C-alpha positions as CSV (number, residue, x, y, z in Angstrom):
1,X,7.1,-1.0,14.6
2,X,6.6,-0.9,10.9
3,X,9.3,-0.6,8.3
4,X,9.6,2.7,6.5
5,X,8.5,2.6,2.9
6,X,11.8,2.3,0.8
7,X,10.0,4.1,-2.1
8,X,9.0,7.2,-0.1
9,X,10.1,10.3,-2.0
10,X,11.1,8.5,-5.2
11,X,10.5,10.5,-8.4
12,X,11.3,7.8,-10.9
13,X,11.6,4.1,-10.1
14,X,14.1,2.0,-12.1
15,X,13.2,-1.7,-12.3
16,X,15.6,-4.1,-13.9
17,X,15.5,-7.6,-15.2
18,X,18.9,-9.4,-15.3
19,X,20.8,-11.2,-18.0
20,X,20.7,-14.3,-15.8
21,X,16.9,-14.2,-15.8
22,X,16.8,-13.7,-19.5
23,X,19.2,-16.7,-20.1
24,X,17.1,-18.9,-17.8
25,X,13.9,-17.7,-19.4
26,X,12.7,-16.9,-15.9
27,X,10.4,-14.0,-15.3
28,X,9.7,-14.7,-11.6
29,X,11.9,-12.1,-9.9
30,X,11.1,-9.3,-12.4
31,X,7.3,-10.2,-12.3
32,X,7.5,-10.0,-8.5
33,X,8.9,-6.5,-8.7
34,X,6.5,-5.4,-11.4
35,X,3.5,-6.9,-9.6
36,X,4.2,-4.7,-6.5
37,X,3.3,-1.8,-8.7
38,X,-0.3,-3.2,-9.0
39,X,-1.2,-2.3,-5.5
40,X,-3.6,0.7,-5.6
41,X,-1.3,3.0,-3.7
42,X,1.6,2.1,-6.0
43,X,-0.5,2.5,-9.1
44,X,-1.2,6.1,-8.1
45,X,2.3,6.8,-7.0
46,X,4.2,5.3,-10.0
47,X,1.8,6.2,-12.8
48,X,4.1,6.8,-15.8
49,X,7.1,7.1,-13.4
50,X,8.9,3.8,-14.0
51,X,12.0,3.1,-16.1
52,X,12.6,-0.5,-17.1
53,X,15.8,-2.1,-18.2
54,X,17.8,-5.3,-18.4
55,X,21.2,-5.4,-16.7
56,X,24.3,-7.5,-17.4
57,X,24.7,-7.1,-21.2
58,X,28.0,-5.7,-22.4
59,X,27.1,-6.1,-26.1
60,X,27.5,-3.7,-29.0
61,X,24.0,-4.5,-30.1
62,X,20.9,-2.8,-28.8
63,X,19.1,-4.9,-26.2
64,X,16.2,-5.4,-28.6
65,X,18.5,-6.8,-31.2
66,X,19.5,-9.7,-28.9
67,X,17.1,-12.6,-29.7
68,X,17.0,-14.0,-26.2
69,X,16.1,-10.6,-24.8
70,X,13.3,-10.2,-27.3
71,X,11.9,-13.7,-26.4
72,X,12.2,-12.9,-22.7
73,X,10.4,-9.5,-23.0
74,X,7.7,-11.1,-25.2
75,X,7.1,-13.7,-22.4
76,X,7.1,-10.9,-19.7
77,X,4.6,-8.9,-21.7
78,X,2.3,-11.9,-21.9
79,X,2.1,-11.9,-18.1
80,X,2.4,-8.1,-17.4
81,X,1.1,-5.8,-20.2
82,X,0.9,-2.6,-18.2
83,X,3.7,-0.7,-19.8
84,X,1.7,2.4,-20.8
85,X,0.3,2.9,-17.4
86,X,3.7,2.7,-15.6
87,X,6.6,3.5,-17.9
88,X,7.8,7.0,-18.1
89,X,6.9,8.5,-21.5
90,X,9.3,11.4,-21.3
91,X,12.9,12.0,-22.3
92,X,15.0,8.8,-22.1
93,X,11.8,6.7,-21.9
94,X,12.3,2.9,-21.9
95,X,9.1,2.4,-23.8
96,X,11.1,2.2,-27.1
97,X,13.0,-0.8,-25.6
98,X,9.7,-2.6,-24.9
99,X,8.2,-1.7,-28.3
100,X,11.2,-2.8,-30.2
101,X,11.4,-6.1,-28.3
102,X,7.8,-6.9,-28.9
103,X,7.5,-5.8,-32.5
104,X,9.3,-6.8,-35.7
105,X,11.4,-4.0,-37.1
106,X,13.5,-3.2,-40.2
107,X,17.0,-1.8,-40.3
108,X,16.9,1.2,-42.6
109,X,19.6,1.6,-45.3
110,X,20.9,4.9,-43.9
111,X,20.8,3.7,-40.3
112,X,18.1,3.6,-37.7
113,X,15.3,1.1,-37.3
114,X,11.6,1.2,-38.0
115,X,9.0,-0.9,-36.3
116,X,6.5,-2.5,-38.6
117,X,3.4,-0.3,-38.4
118,X,0.8,-3.2,-38.1
119,X,2.8,-4.8,-35.2
120,X,3.2,-1.4,-33.5
121,X,-0.6,-0.8,-33.8
122,X,-1.3,-4.2,-32.2
123,X,1.2,-3.6,-29.4
124,X,-0.3,-0.1,-28.7
125,X,-3.9,-1.5,-28.7
126,X,-3.0,-4.2,-26.1
127,X,-1.0,-1.7,-24.0
128,X,-3.8,1.0,-24.1
129,X,-6.4,-1.7,-23.1
130,X,-4.2,-2.7,-20.1
131,X,-3.6,1.0,-19.2
132,X,-7.4,1.7,-19.5
133,X,-8.2,-1.3,-17.3
134,X,-6.0,0.1,-14.4
135,X,-7.4,3.6,-14.9
136,X,-11.0,2.3,-14.7
137,X,-10.1,0.2,-11.6
138,X,-8.7,3.4,-10.0
139,X,-11.7,5.3,-11.1
140,X,-9.5,7.9,-12.9
141,X,-11.3,10.8,-14.6
142,X,-11.4,10.9,-18.4
143,X,-9.0,13.9,-18.2
144,X,-6.3,11.9,-16.4
145,X,-6.6,9.0,-18.9
146,X,-6.5,11.3,-21.9
147,X,-3.4,13.1,-20.5
148,X,-1.6,9.8,-20.0
149,X,-2.7,8.7,-23.5
150,X,-1.5,12.0,-25.0
151,X,2.0,11.6,-23.5
152,X,2.3,8.1,-25.0
153,X,1.0,9.1,-28.3
154,X,3.4,12.1,-28.4
155,X,6.3,9.7,-27.7
156,X,5.4,7.5,-30.6
157,X,4.6,10.3,-33.0
158,X,8.0,11.9,-32.3
159,X,9.5,8.7,-33.6
160,X,11.4,8.1,-30.4
161,X,9.6,4.7,-30.1
162,X,9.7,3.6,-33.7
163,X,6.2,4.7,-34.7
164,X,6.6,5.8,-38.3
165,X,9.9,7.2,-37.1
166,X,13.2,5.7,-36.3
167,X,15.2,4.5,-33.3
């Protein structure tokens, strides 16, 4: 008898790294979870339907302001660059967390933070290439790929992810 799929009927999937993993500099558990998304059925099912976070921090700073979190996410991104394919680009998206962890940013005099445009462009290029690779593997139509790209572009243009705007 096979086990029922625990993800059956899930609208958004929340995956979490932990403070313990961050402090150990260990990506193995988080990568194991993220890599399950790379099965063909899960790629289709969780396309832009994942939220990602890091648990265990009770800190007044934003997660991306914590140096060890930034280092950990940079290491994670080096092994798993598929953020644009999987992360939810809608309201309360966790893409800004990833973008701010991966890119240098400036704190603005009147509050808010701005990602350095060159760094953001480099991150977006890498993330779009990874997204396009999965789309090509799945043999997605150009329309599907353009729709996904448009959602991500809209998120960044709205400034919710630090693209010429603020966090």
